[in-house]
C-alpha positions as CSV (number, residue, x, y, z in Angstrom):
1,M,-1.8,25.9,-45.5
2,M,-5.5,25.3,-44.8
3,R,-5.5,21.8,-44.2
4,D,-2.6,22.2,-42.0
5,Y,-4.4,24.0,-39.9
6,R,-7.5,21.7,-39.2
7,Q,-5.1,19.1,-38.8
8,T,-3.7,20.9,-35.9
9,R,-6.9,22.2,-34.2
10,V,-8.2,18.3,-34.7
11,F,-4.7,17.3,-32.7
12,I,-5.4,20.1,-29.9
13,L,-8.9,18.9,-29.9
14,F,-8.1,15.4,-29.0
15,L,-4.9,16.3,-26.7
16,A,-7.2,18.8,-24.5
17,L,-10.1,15.8,-24.5
18,Y,-7.3,12.9,-23.5
19,L,-5.6,15.8,-20.8
20,I,-9.0,16.0,-19.4
21,C,-9.7,12.4,-19.6
22,A,-6.5,11.6,-17.3
23,F,-7.0,14.4,-15.1
24,V,-10.6,13.1,-14.5
25,G,-9.6,9.5,-13.9
26,A,-6.4,10.5,-11.9
27,S,-8.4,12.6,-9.6
28,D,-10.9,10.0,-9.4
29,A,-8.3,7.3,-8.3
30,Q,-7.0,9.0,-5.0
31,T,-10.2,8.3,-3.0
32,L,-11.3,4.6,-1.6
33,K,-14.5,4.0,-0.6
34,V,-14.7,0.7,1.6
35,N,-17.4,-1.5,2.9
36,H,-16.8,-2.4,6.5
37,T,-18.6,-5.6,7.2
38,T,-16.2,-7.7,9.2
39,K,-14.9,-6.6,12.5
40,G,-10.9,-6.8,12.6
41,N,-11.3,-7.5,9.1
42,L,-10.7,-4.1,7.2
43,R,-7.3,-4.9,5.6
44,Q,-9.1,-7.4,3.6
45,E,-11.3,-5.3,2.6
46,I,-9.3,-2.6,1.8
47,V,-7.2,-4.8,-0.7
48,A,-10.6,-6.2,-2.4
49,A,-11.9,-2.5,-2.5
50,L,-7.8,-1.8,-4.5
51,K,-8.4,-4.5,-6.6
52,K,-12.3,-3.9,-7.6
53,K,-11.0,-0.1,-8.5
54,K,-7.9,-1.2,-10.3
55,V,-6.0,1.4,-8.4
56,P,-2.3,1.0,-6.9
57,A,-2.4,1.6,-2.6
58,H,0.2,4.4,-3.1
59,K,-2.4,6.6,-5.0
60,I,-5.0,6.6,-2.4
61,T,-5.0,9.7,-0.6
62,K,-8.5,9.5,0.9
63,I,-10.4,6.9,2.3
64,V,-14.0,6.4,3.5
65,I,-14.8,3.5,5.4
66,Q,-18.6,3.0,5.8
67,G,-20.6,0.2,6.8
68,D,-21.8,-2.4,10.0
69,G,-18.8,-4.0,10.6
70,L,-17.3,-2.6,14.3
71,M,-13.6,-1.0,14.1
72,T,-11.5,-2.7,15.9
73,F,-7.9,-1.2,17.6
74,E,-6.4,-3.8,14.7
75,D,-8.7,-2.2,11.9
76,C,-7.3,1.1,12.9
77,R,-3.9,-0.1,13.0
78,A,-3.6,-1.7,9.2
79,L,-3.5,2.1,8.1
80,V,-1.6,3.6,10.0
81,T,2.0,4.0,7.9
82,Y,5.3,5.4,9.9
83,S,8.9,6.7,9.1
84,P,10.5,6.7,11.5
85,E,13.0,9.8,12.8
86,D,15.1,7.5,14.8
87,P,17.0,5.0,12.7
88,R,17.0,2.3,15.1
89,E,12.8,2.3,14.9
90,E,11.3,0.0,12.7
91,P,8.6,1.9,10.3
92,V,5.4,0.6,10.0
93,K,3.7,0.0,6.3
94,G,0.3,0.7,6.7
95,I,-2.1,-0.6,3.8
96,L,-2.6,3.1,2.3
97,P,1.2,4.8,2.5
98,N,-0.1,7.8,1.4
99,L,-3.2,8.5,3.1
100,K,-3.7,11.8,4.1
101,S,-8.0,11.5,4.7
102,L,-9.9,9.3,7.4
103,D,-13.8,9.7,7.0
104,L,-15.1,7.7,9.2
105,R,-18.2,9.3,9.5
106,K,-20.6,6.7,8.4
107,A,-18.3,3.8,10.0
108,A,-19.2,1.5,13.7
109,F,-16.9,1.8,16.5
110,E,-16.4,-0.7,19.1
111,K,-18.1,0.7,22.2
112,D,-18.4,3.8,20.1
113,A,-15.0,4.7,21.3
114,V,-11.5,5.0,18.8
115,P,-9.8,2.4,20.8
116,D,-7.2,2.6,23.4
117,T,-4.2,1.1,23.3
118,A,-5.7,-2.6,23.7
119,L,-4.5,-4.2,26.6
120,D,-0.8,-2.8,27.0
121,Y,0.6,0.9,28.0
122,Y,3.4,0.5,25.7
123,L,1.1,-0.1,22.2
124,P,0.6,2.6,20.1
125,G,-2.7,4.1,20.2
126,A,-5.7,3.4,17.5
127,F,-3.5,5.9,14.6
128,E,-0.9,6.7,16.9
129,K,2.1,8.1,14.3
130,F,0.2,8.6,11.2
131,T,2.2,10.6,9.8
132,K,1.1,11.6,6.5
133,L,-2.7,11.9,8.0
134,E,-3.9,15.6,7.6
135,H,-7.7,15.4,8.0
136,V,-10.2,12.7,10.3
137,F,-13.6,13.2,10.2
138,L,-15.5,10.8,12.9
139,P,-19.2,9.7,13.0
140,N,-21.8,11.0,15.4
141,S,-22.4,7.9,17.5
142,L,-18.9,8.4,18.7
143,K,-18.0,8.7,22.5
144,K,-14.6,8.1,23.6
145,I,-11.3,8.8,22.0
146,G,-9.2,6.6,23.4
147,A,-5.4,7.1,24.7
148,R,-2.8,8.1,22.8
149,A,-5.5,7.3,20.2
150,F,-3.7,9.9,17.5
151,K,-0.3,10.9,19.6
152,D,2.1,11.6,16.9
153,C,0.1,12.7,14.2
154,R,2.6,15.7,13.4
155,K,0.6,16.8,10.2
156,L,-3.2,16.0,11.5
157,T,-5.1,20.1,10.9
158,T,-8.6,18.7,11.3
159,L,-10.6,16.5,13.2
160,T,-14.6,17.0,12.7
161,Y,-17.1,15.1,15.2
162,G,-20.2,14.8,16.6
163,K,-22.0,16.1,19.5
164,N,-21.8,12.9,21.2
165,L,-18.4,13.0,21.9
166,R,-18.0,12.8,25.7
167,E,-14.5,11.8,26.5
168,I,-10.7,12.5,24.7
169,D,-8.4,10.1,27.1
170,F,-4.7,10.4,28.1
171,E,-2.5,12.2,25.3
172,A,-5.2,11.2,23.0
173,F,-3.5,14.6,20.1
174,Y,-0.1,14.2,21.6
175,N,2.4,15.7,19.6
176,C,-0.1,17.0,17.1
177,D,2.1,20.2,16.7
178,Q,-0.5,21.1,14.0
179,F,-3.4,20.3,15.6
180,E,-5.8,23.1,16.7
Protein backbone atom coordinates (compact mmCIF):
# COMPACT_ATOMS: atom_id res chain seq x y z
CA MET A 1 0.00 0.00 0.00
CA MET A 2 2.80 2.42 0.90
CA ARG A 3 4.55 1.70 -2.39
CA ASP A 4 1.45 2.69 -4.41
CA TYR A 5 1.23 5.95 -2.47
CA ARG A 6 4.88 6.79 -3.26
CA GLN A 7 4.45 5.94 -6.92
CA THR A 8 1.40 8.19 -7.08
CA ARG A 9 3.31 11.05 -5.42
CA VAL A 10 6.21 10.64 -7.84
CA PHE A 11 3.82 10.55 -10.78
CA ILE A 12 2.04 13.71 -9.60
CA LEU A 13 5.37 15.46 -9.06
CA PHE A 14 6.55 14.61 -12.60
CA LEU A 15 3.19 15.64 -14.04
CA ALA A 16 3.37 18.98 -12.21
CA LEU A 17 6.92 19.60 -13.48
CA TYR A 18 5.87 18.71 -17.02
CA LEU A 19 2.90 21.10 -16.91
CA ILE A 20 5.04 23.91 -15.49
CA CYS A 21 7.62 23.44 -18.25
CA ALA A 22 4.89 23.30 -20.90
CA PHE A 23 3.26 26.48 -19.55
CA VAL A 24 6.54 28.41 -19.39
CA GLY A 25 7.41 27.33 -22.93
CA ALA A 26 3.98 28.31 -24.23
CA SER A 27 4.02 31.75 -22.65
CA ASP A 28 7.57 32.42 -23.85
CA ALA A 29 6.65 31.43 -27.39
CA GLN A 30 4.05 34.19 -27.68
CA THR A 31 6.53 37.09 -27.82
CA LEU A 32 8.89 37.54 -30.75
CA LYS A 33 11.83 39.96 -30.69
CA VAL A 34 13.07 41.12 -34.08
CA ASN A 35 16.21 43.12 -34.79
CA HIS A 36 15.20 45.27 -37.78
CA THR A 37 18.38 46.18 -39.61
CA THR A 38 17.39 46.75 -43.24
CA LYS A 39 14.81 49.27 -44.41
CA GLY A 40 11.94 47.52 -46.24
CA ASN A 41 13.06 44.04 -45.13
CA LEU A 42 10.98 43.49 -41.97
CA ARG A 43 8.97 40.56 -43.39
CA GLN A 44 12.15 38.57 -44.08
CA GLU A 45 13.60 39.49 -40.69
CA ILE A 46 10.45 38.22 -38.96
CA VAL A 47 10.58 34.95 -40.91
CA ALA A 48 14.22 34.51 -39.87
CA ALA A 49 13.37 35.24 -36.20
CA LEU A 50 10.51 32.70 -36.30
CA LYS A 51 12.82 30.05 -37.75
CA LYS A 52 15.49 30.78 -35.16
CA LYS A 53 13.00 30.56 -32.30
CA LYS A 54 11.29 27.52 -33.89
CA VAL A 55 7.81 28.91 -33.26
CA PRO A 56 4.91 28.93 -35.72
CA ALA A 57 3.73 32.41 -36.70
CA HIS A 58 0.18 31.87 -35.46
CA LYS A 59 1.42 31.48 -31.85
CA ILE A 60 2.91 34.97 -31.73
CA THR A 61 0.65 37.54 -30.03
CA LYS A 62 3.29 40.18 -29.27
CA ILE A 63 6.21 41.46 -31.31
CA VAL A 64 9.04 43.72 -30.18
CA ILE A 65 10.80 45.43 -33.07
CA GLN A 66 14.13 47.14 -32.45
CA GLY A 67 17.15 48.15 -34.46
CA ASP A 68 18.53 50.75 -36.82
CA GLY A 69 16.55 49.71 -39.90
CA LEU A 70 14.03 52.43 -40.69
CA MET A 71 10.40 51.29 -40.62
CA THR A 72 8.75 51.93 -43.99
CA PHE A 73 5.15 51.72 -45.20
CA GLU A 74 5.87 48.23 -46.58
CA ASP A 75 7.35 47.12 -43.25
CA CYS A 76 4.20 48.23 -41.42
CA ARG A 77 1.86 46.54 -43.91
CA ALA A 78 3.79 43.25 -43.58
CA LEU A 79 2.38 42.94 -40.06
CA VAL A 80 -1.29 43.59 -40.87
CA THR A 81 -3.91 40.82 -40.94
CA TYR A 82 -7.44 41.70 -41.96
CA SER A 83 -10.55 39.54 -42.22
CA PRO A 84 -13.19 41.56 -44.06
CA GLU A 85 -16.85 41.63 -43.07
CA ASP A 86 -17.81 42.22 -46.70
CA PRO A 87 -17.29 38.97 -48.69
CA ARG A 88 -16.39 41.00 -51.79
CA GLU A 89 -13.26 42.28 -50.08
CA GLU A 90 -10.05 40.32 -50.17
CA PRO A 91 -8.61 39.21 -46.83
CA VAL A 92 -5.12 40.36 -45.98
CA LYS A 93 -2.77 37.76 -44.53
CA GLY A 94 -0.11 39.41 -42.44
CA ILE A 95 2.89 37.45 -41.39
CA LEU A 96 1.67 37.18 -37.76
CA PRO A 97 -2.09 36.49 -37.93
CA ASN A 98 -2.77 36.60 -34.16
CA LEU A 99 -0.69 39.65 -33.27
CA LYS A 100 -2.33 41.74 -30.54
CA SER A 101 0.56 43.79 -29.18
CA LEU A 102 3.04 45.80 -31.24
CA ASP A 103 6.06 47.20 -29.40
CA LEU A 104 7.97 49.71 -31.52
CA ARG A 105 9.61 51.65 -28.67
CA LYS A 106 13.10 50.79 -29.91
CA ALA A 107 12.29 50.98 -33.63
CA ALA A 108 13.21 53.82 -35.98
CA PHE A 109 10.78 55.33 -38.50
CA GLU A 110 11.49 57.15 -41.73
CA LYS A 111 11.01 60.88 -41.10
CA ASP A 112 10.12 60.05 -37.47
CA ALA A 113 6.55 59.29 -38.56
CA VAL A 114 4.19 56.33 -38.81
CA PRO A 115 3.91 56.39 -42.61
CA ASP A 116 0.99 57.90 -44.49
CA THR A 117 -0.91 55.88 -47.04
CA ALA A 118 2.06 55.94 -49.41
CA LEU A 119 1.22 58.23 -52.36
CA ASP A 120 -2.28 57.11 -53.28
CA TYR A 121 -5.33 58.11 -51.22
CA TYR A 122 -6.95 54.74 -51.94
CA LEU A 123 -4.13 52.74 -50.42
CA PRO A 124 -4.62 51.70 -46.79
CA GLY A 125 -2.92 53.38 -43.86
CA ALA A 126 0.20 51.81 -42.37
CA PHE A 127 -1.68 49.59 -39.88
CA GLU A 128 -5.21 50.12 -41.24
CA LYS A 129 -7.74 47.32 -40.63
CA PHE A 130 -5.36 45.45 -38.32
CA THR A 131 -8.36 43.70 -36.81
CA LYS A 132 -6.70 41.97 -33.83
CA LEU A 133 -4.34 44.74 -32.75
CA GLU A 134 -5.04 45.87 -29.17
CA HIS A 135 -1.86 47.54 -27.86
CA VAL A 136 0.71 49.73 -29.62
CA PHE A 137 3.88 51.18 -28.09
CA LEU A 138 5.52 53.87 -30.23
CA PRO A 139 9.07 55.25 -29.92
CA ASN A 140 9.78 58.49 -28.08
CA SER A 141 11.37 59.90 -31.22
CA LEU A 142 8.12 59.68 -33.22
CA LYS A 143 6.83 63.12 -34.27
CA LYS A 144 3.87 62.24 -36.47
CA ILE A 145 1.17 59.59 -36.95
CA GLY A 146 0.21 59.55 -40.62
CA ALA A 147 -3.22 59.65 -42.26
CA ARG A 148 -5.38 56.58 -41.58
CA ALA A 149 -2.41 54.92 -39.82
CA PHE A 150 -4.63 52.93 -37.43
CA LYS A 151 -7.99 53.33 -39.20
CA ASP A 152 -10.43 50.47 -38.54
CA CYS A 153 -8.27 48.91 -35.82
CA ARG A 154 -11.48 48.17 -33.97
CA LYS A 155 -9.86 46.36 -31.03
CA LEU A 156 -7.18 48.98 -30.37
CA THR A 157 -7.45 50.05 -26.74
CA THR A 158 -3.96 51.28 -25.81
CA LEU A 159 -1.52 53.57 -27.59
CA THR A 160 1.65 54.62 -25.79
CA TYR A 161 3.73 57.39 -27.35
CA GLY A 162 6.52 59.77 -26.40
CA LYS A 163 6.65 63.47 -25.69
CA ASN A 164 7.89 64.30 -29.21
CA LEU A 165 4.59 63.46 -30.93
CA ARG A 166 3.44 66.72 -32.55
CA GLU A 167 1.03 65.75 -35.31
CA ILE A 168 -1.77 63.25 -35.85
CA ASP A 169 -3.04 63.27 -39.44
CA PHE A 170 -6.48 62.87 -40.95
CA GLU A 171 -8.48 59.81 -39.80
CA ALA A 172 -5.46 58.32 -38.02
CA PHE A 173 -7.78 56.57 -35.54
CA TYR A 174 -11.03 56.53 -37.49
CA ASN A 175 -13.33 53.64 -36.45
CA CYS A 176 -11.13 52.64 -33.53
CA ASP A 177 -14.25 51.95 -31.48
CA GLN A 178 -12.54 50.83 -28.27
CA PHE A 179 -9.75 53.40 -28.35
CA GLU A 180 -9.96 56.06 -25.65
